[in-house]
C-alpha positions as CSV (number, residue, x, y, z in Angstrom):
1,X,38.4,-69.4,-177.7
2,X,40.2,-71.2,-180.5
3,X,43.8,-72.5,-180.4
4,X,44.9,-69.9,-183.0
5,X,43.6,-67.2,-180.7
6,X,45.9,-68.5,-178.0
7,X,48.9,-68.5,-180.3
8,X,48.1,-65.0,-181.5
9,X,47.7,-63.7,-178.0
10,X,51.0,-65.3,-176.9
11,X,52.9,-64.1,-180.0
12,X,51.6,-60.5,-179.5
13,X,52.5,-60.7,-175.8
14,X,56.1,-61.7,-176.6
15,X,56.3,-58.8,-179.1
16,X,55.0,-56.5,-176.5
17,X,57.5,-57.7,-174.0
18,X,60.2,-57.1,-176.7
19,X,59.3,-53.3,-176.6
20,X,56.8,-53.8,-179.5
21,X,59.5,-55.1,-181.9
22,X,57.9,-57.5,-184.3
23,X,58.9,-61.2,-184.1
24,X,58.8,-63.0,-187.5
25,X,57.0,-66.2,-187.9
26,X,60.4,-67.8,-188.8
27,X,62.1,-66.5,-185.7
28,X,59.3,-67.7,-183.5
29,X,59.2,-71.1,-185.2
30,X,62.9,-71.5,-184.8
31,X,62.7,-70.7,-181.1
32,X,60.0,-73.3,-180.7
33,X,61.8,-75.9,-182.7
34,X,59.1,-76.3,-185.4
35,X,59.0,-75.3,-189.0
36,X,57.7,-71.9,-190.0
37,X,54.9,-73.6,-191.9
38,X,53.7,-75.5,-188.8
39,X,53.8,-72.3,-186.7
40,X,52.0,-70.4,-189.4
41,X,49.3,-73.1,-189.5
42,X,48.9,-72.9,-185.8
43,X,48.5,-69.1,-185.9
44,X,46.0,-69.3,-188.7
45,X,44.0,-72.1,-187.2
46,X,44.7,-74.6,-190.0
47,X,46.4,-77.0,-187.6
48,X,45.9,-77.5,-183.9
49,X,48.5,-79.1,-181.6
50,X,46.3,-81.4,-179.5
51,X,47.9,-80.7,-176.2
52,X,47.8,-76.9,-176.5
53,X,44.2,-76.3,-175.4
54,X,44.6,-78.7,-172.4
55,X,47.8,-77.0,-171.2
56,X,46.0,-73.6,-171.4
57,X,43.0,-74.9,-169.6
58,X,45.2,-76.3,-166.8
59,X,47.2,-73.1,-166.6
60,X,43.9,-71.1,-166.5
61,X,43.0,-73.0,-163.3
62,X,46.1,-71.8,-161.4
63,X,46.6,-68.6,-159.5
64,X,48.9,-66.1,-161.1
65,X,51.9,-66.8,-158.9
66,X,51.5,-70.6,-159.4
67,X,51.4,-70.1,-163.2
68,X,54.7,-68.3,-163.0
69,X,56.2,-71.1,-160.9
70,X,55.0,-73.8,-163.2
71,X,56.2,-72.0,-166.4
72,X,59.6,-71.4,-164.8
73,X,59.9,-75.1,-163.9
74,X,58.9,-76.1,-167.4
75,X,61.5,-73.7,-168.8
76,X,64.2,-75.2,-166.6
77,X,63.4,-78.6,-168.1
78,X,64.3,-77.2,-171.5
79,X,67.8,-76.3,-170.4
């Protein structure tokens, strides 16, 4: 699986969670604090944030409940 596949899966999951309402590249980039061009490059596979694949591999080794706990802790750090 490529990094752009991960970004596309996550983007689509967020749209699905949003009752199927599309989320623009600009809106997603703004929410992540990156430029739209950077986010677009990630989605298209033209650029790859180095840590993204390692983070996903680490999350993939956790049980579902532990993934939720870890992500919630990470989100609290953002506040």
